[in-house]
C-alpha positions as CSV (number, residue, x, y, z in Angstrom):
1,M,103.7,5.4,37.3
2,Y,106.7,3.5,37.9
3,K,107.3,0.2,36.2
4,A,109.7,-2.7,37.5
5,C,112.7,-3.6,35.3
6,N,112.7,-6.9,33.3
7,M,115.0,-8.7,35.7
8,V,112.6,-8.9,38.7
9,S,108.8,-9.2,39.4
10,I,107.6,-7.0,42.1
11,I,104.4,-8.3,44.0
12,T,102.9,-6.1,46.5
13,F,100.3,-7.6,49.1
14,Q,97.6,-5.5,50.8
15,S,94.5,-6.0,52.9
16,A,91.7,-3.7,53.8
17,R,92.0,-4.5,57.5
18,E,94.5,-6.1,59.9
19,G,94.3,-9.7,60.9
20,T,93.9,-11.2,57.5
21,G,97.1,-13.2,57.7
22,K,98.7,-11.3,55.0
23,S,102.2,-11.5,56.5
24,T,102.0,-15.2,57.2
25,I,100.9,-15.9,53.7
26,I,103.9,-13.7,52.2
27,A,106.4,-15.5,54.3
28,N,105.4,-18.8,53.5
29,V,104.9,-18.4,49.8
30,A,108.4,-16.7,49.8
31,A,109.9,-20.0,51.4
32,L,108.1,-22.2,48.7
33,L,109.5,-20.0,45.9
34,A,112.8,-20.2,47.1
35,A,112.5,-23.9,47.4
36,T,112.2,-24.0,43.7
37,G,115.5,-22.1,43.0
38,R,114.2,-18.5,42.9
39,R,116.1,-15.6,44.6
40,V,113.2,-14.0,46.7
41,G,113.5,-10.5,48.3
42,V,110.8,-9.8,51.2
43,I,110.3,-6.1,52.3
44,D,108.5,-5.4,55.7
45,A,107.0,-2.3,54.6
46,D,104.2,-2.5,57.3
47,L,106.3,-0.2,59.7
48,S,103.5,-0.1,62.2
49,T,103.9,-3.6,63.2
50,G,107.5,-4.7,62.2
51,N,106.8,-8.5,62.9
52,L,107.8,-10.3,59.6
53,H,111.2,-11.1,60.9
54,Y,109.9,-13.4,63.5
55,L,108.3,-15.7,60.9
56,F,111.8,-16.3,59.5
57,G,113.5,-17.1,62.9
58,L,115.4,-13.6,62.9
59,R,115.8,-12.4,66.6
60,T,115.3,-8.5,66.9
61,T,118.9,-8.5,68.6
62,A,120.3,-9.8,65.3
63,I,119.1,-6.9,63.2
64,S,121.7,-4.2,62.7
65,H,119.6,-2.1,60.3
66,T,115.8,-2.0,59.4
67,F,113.8,-0.8,56.5
68,N,113.0,2.2,58.7
69,D,116.6,3.1,58.6
70,Y,116.8,2.8,54.9
71,L,113.8,5.1,54.4
72,L,115.4,7.8,56.8
73,G,118.7,7.7,54.7
74,M,120.8,6.2,57.4
75,C,122.0,3.1,55.4
76,S,121.5,1.5,52.0
77,A,119.1,-1.1,51.1
78,L,121.7,-3.7,50.9
79,H,122.9,-3.1,54.4
80,V,119.2,-3.9,55.5
81,A,118.9,-7.2,53.7
82,C,119.3,-10.3,55.9
83,D,119.8,-13.7,54.1
84,V,117.2,-15.9,56.2
85,T,117.8,-18.9,53.7
86,P,119.3,-21.1,56.5
87,H,115.9,-21.2,58.1
88,L,114.4,-23.0,55.2
89,Q,116.6,-26.0,55.4
90,L,113.8,-28.1,56.9
91,L,111.7,-27.2,54.0
92,Q,114.3,-28.2,51.5
93,A,114.5,-31.6,53.0
94,H,110.8,-32.2,52.2
95,M,110.5,-30.9,48.8
96,P,110.4,-33.5,46.0
97,V,112.6,-31.2,43.7
98,S,114.5,-28.2,45.2
99,S,117.3,-26.1,44.2
100,E,120.3,-24.9,46.4
101,S,120.3,-21.7,44.5
102,G,117.0,-20.5,45.9
103,R,117.5,-17.7,48.5
104,V,115.3,-15.4,50.8
105,F,116.6,-12.1,51.6
106,L,114.3,-10.2,54.2
107,L,114.4,-6.6,54.6
108,P,112.9,-6.2,58.2
109,A,111.0,-3.2,59.7
110,S,111.7,-2.0,63.3
111,S,109.4,-3.4,66.0
112,N,110.1,-0.3,68.0
113,P,107.1,1.9,68.1
114,R,109.4,4.8,68.5
115,D,111.1,4.2,65.2
116,F,107.6,4.1,63.5
117,R,106.6,7.4,65.2
118,R,110.1,9.0,64.0
119,F,109.2,7.7,60.4
120,L,105.8,9.6,60.5
121,R,107.6,12.8,61.6
122,Q,110.2,12.7,58.8
123,D,110.3,13.0,55.1
124,Y,112.0,10.6,52.7
125,S,112.9,10.5,49.2
126,I,110.5,8.9,46.8
127,E,113.4,7.4,44.8
128,L,114.1,5.2,47.6
129,I,111.1,3.4,46.9
130,T,111.3,3.4,43.1
131,D,114.9,3.4,41.9
132,G,116.4,2.2,45.2
133,L,114.4,-0.8,45.3
134,L,114.9,-1.8,41.7
135,E,118.8,-1.1,42.4
136,L,118.7,-3.4,45.4
137,A,116.8,-6.1,43.2
138,Q,119.7,-6.1,40.8
139,Q,122.4,-6.3,43.3
140,L,120.9,-9.3,45.1
141,E,119.9,-10.8,41.4
142,L,116.5,-11.3,42.6
143,D,113.8,-13.1,40.5
144,V,110.8,-11.8,42.7
145,L,110.4,-8.9,45.2
146,L,107.5,-9.3,47.9
147,I,106.3,-6.3,49.6
148,D,104.1,-6.4,52.7
149,T,102.5,-3.2,53.0
150,Q,100.4,-1.8,56.0
151,S,96.7,-3.0,55.8
152,G,94.3,-0.2,54.5
153,L,95.2,3.2,53.3
154,K,96.2,5.2,56.4
155,D,99.3,6.2,58.2
156,E,101.9,5.1,55.7
157,L,99.6,6.1,52.6
158,L,102.7,7.4,50.4
159,L,104.8,4.4,51.2
160,T,101.9,2.0,50.4
161,L,101.1,3.7,47.1
162,L,104.6,3.9,46.0
163,S,105.0,0.1,46.6
164,M,101.8,-0.6,44.8
165,A,102.7,1.8,41.8
166,I,105.9,0.0,41.0
167,S,104.3,-3.3,41.3
168,D,103.6,-6.0,38.5
169,T,101.1,-7.6,40.6
170,L,98.9,-6.5,43.4
171,T,97.7,-9.3,45.7
172,I,94.7,-8.4,48.1
173,I,94.1,-10.7,51.0
174,L,90.7,-10.8,52.3
175,R,88.2,-12.9,54.6
176,L,84.8,-13.7,53.9
177,D,83.8,-10.9,56.3
178,H,81.6,-8.0,55.7
179,G,84.0,-5.6,57.1
180,D,86.6,-6.6,54.5
181,Y,84.3,-6.5,51.3
182,Q,84.0,-2.6,51.0
183,G,87.9,-2.2,51.8
184,T,88.6,-4.6,49.2
185,G,86.6,-2.8,46.6
186,V,88.4,0.6,47.3
187,L,91.9,-1.2,47.0
188,L,90.7,-2.8,43.7
189,D,89.7,0.9,42.6
190,V,93.3,2.2,43.7
191,G,95.0,-0.6,41.8
192,Q,93.1,0.1,38.6
193,T,93.7,3.9,39.1
194,L,97.5,3.2,39.3
195,G,97.5,1.0,36.2
196,I,99.0,-2.2,37.9
197,P,99.2,-4.9,35.4
198,K,97.8,-7.6,37.5
199,V,95.6,-7.6,40.4
200,R,94.6,-10.8,42.3
201,L,92.6,-11.8,45.2
202,V,93.3,-14.5,47.9
203,V,90.7,-15.5,50.4
204,N,92.0,-16.6,53.9
205,Q,90.7,-18.1,57.0
206,T,87.6,-19.7,55.7
207,A,85.3,-21.8,57.8
208,S,85.7,-25.6,57.3
209,M,81.9,-25.7,56.4
210,I,82.6,-23.4,53.5
211,D,83.1,-25.0,50.1
212,P,86.3,-23.5,48.6
213,A,85.0,-23.7,45.1
214,Q,81.7,-21.7,45.9
215,A,83.8,-19.2,48.0
216,R,86.1,-18.6,44.9
217,T,83.1,-18.2,42.6
218,Q,81.4,-15.9,45.1
219,V,84.4,-13.4,45.4
220,E,85.3,-13.5,41.7
221,Q,81.6,-12.7,40.9
222,T,81.5,-9.6,43.5
223,Y,84.8,-8.3,42.3
224,H,85.2,-9.4,38.6
225,C,88.7,-10.2,39.6
226,P,90.8,-13.8,39.6
227,V,91.1,-15.6,43.1
228,L,94.7,-17.1,43.5
229,A,93.8,-19.2,46.3
230,V,91.2,-19.9,49.1
231,F,92.9,-20.8,52.5
232,P,90.8,-22.6,55.0
233,H,91.4,-22.0,58.6
234,A,93.7,-24.2,60.4
235,E,94.1,-24.7,64.1
236,E,97.7,-25.6,63.7
237,L,98.4,-22.3,62.1
238,A,96.6,-20.2,64.8
239,I,98.6,-22.0,67.6
240,L,101.8,-21.5,65.5
241,G,101.0,-17.8,65.2
242,S,104.0,-15.9,64.2
243,A,106.9,-18.2,65.6
244,D,107.7,-19.8,62.6
245,L,107.1,-20.8,58.9
246,F,103.9,-23.2,58.7
247,V,105.3,-24.8,55.5
248,C,108.4,-25.7,57.3
249,C,106.9,-27.1,60.6
250,Y,104.0,-28.8,58.8
251,P,105.4,-29.8,55.2
252,A,102.6,-32.5,54.8
253,H,99.7,-30.6,56.1
254,P,96.7,-30.0,53.7
255,L,97.3,-26.2,54.2
256,T,100.7,-26.5,53.0
257,E,99.3,-27.7,49.8
258,H,97.3,-24.5,49.4
259,F,100.4,-22.6,49.9
260,H,101.8,-24.6,47.1
261,S,99.0,-23.7,44.9
262,M,99.4,-20.2,45.4
263,A,103.1,-20.2,44.8
264,L,102.6,-22.0,41.5
265,A,99.9,-19.3,40.7
266,L,102.5,-16.5,41.5
267,L,105.1,-18.1,39.2
268,S,103.8,-16.6,36.2
269,S,104.8,-13.3,37.5
270,V,108.3,-14.6,38.0
271,S,110.7,-13.6,35.3
272,R,113.3,-16.4,35.1
273,P,111.7,-20.0,34.7
274,S,113.1,-22.6,36.9
275,A,113.6,-26.3,36.5
276,G,112.1,-26.8,40.0
277,D,108.6,-25.6,38.9
278,H,107.2,-29.1,38.5
279,A,107.9,-29.8,42.1
280,Y,104.4,-28.5,42.9
């Protein structure tokens, strides 16, 4: 099993099925971590969809290299990294304490289905995920690297397992849906087998009539695993879709406070403390 270097904390996100809101949570948490002065890397390793860049206002036409290209040896990881920090200016204006040193670097995946099919047909070097991403973290002086993997364990199995194996923390997103329960148990078993230091759960899209405290207790007792956050369903988020970052568009919304809480919970995995931590 590979371990991350001490200079960067790697957090991989997984879910048993699609539609859990995994990418939305990653993007919004990344923005809030940057608002406290962290240098954050975000990798869209869900090559089957390739849509994380939309949340950061990055047009497909503005992307010259993708994470797909990097895995196929067509460019360096540094050439893929896009600084999407300017998209967070609205968020910075609403933060009680913020730091201009915070940055978000996104490594987007291709949204072209042909590129995904080409990836499935070709081999890539394991070192691109292990040593390669750690080298990128050093080059960009990252505090934390967030990896969005494909939901479940299917087409991108090797890529998903490698991403999990180099992680300090595996964060599994689930809904209170019977279809998610069994798959989440499988992911927990995989995380334990890989020896990932921390495995955490996030409950998303809960109905308004469900008490968050009871939901947290229920899930923690079911899986014997800590729950980082419980996110209620929000109509505004459903309407916004993947068009933008929720925390930037609705900085005073109650759901944004839930994103704040989750970012705070994840700060324990970030190597370098920041004076902006008390902003939450």
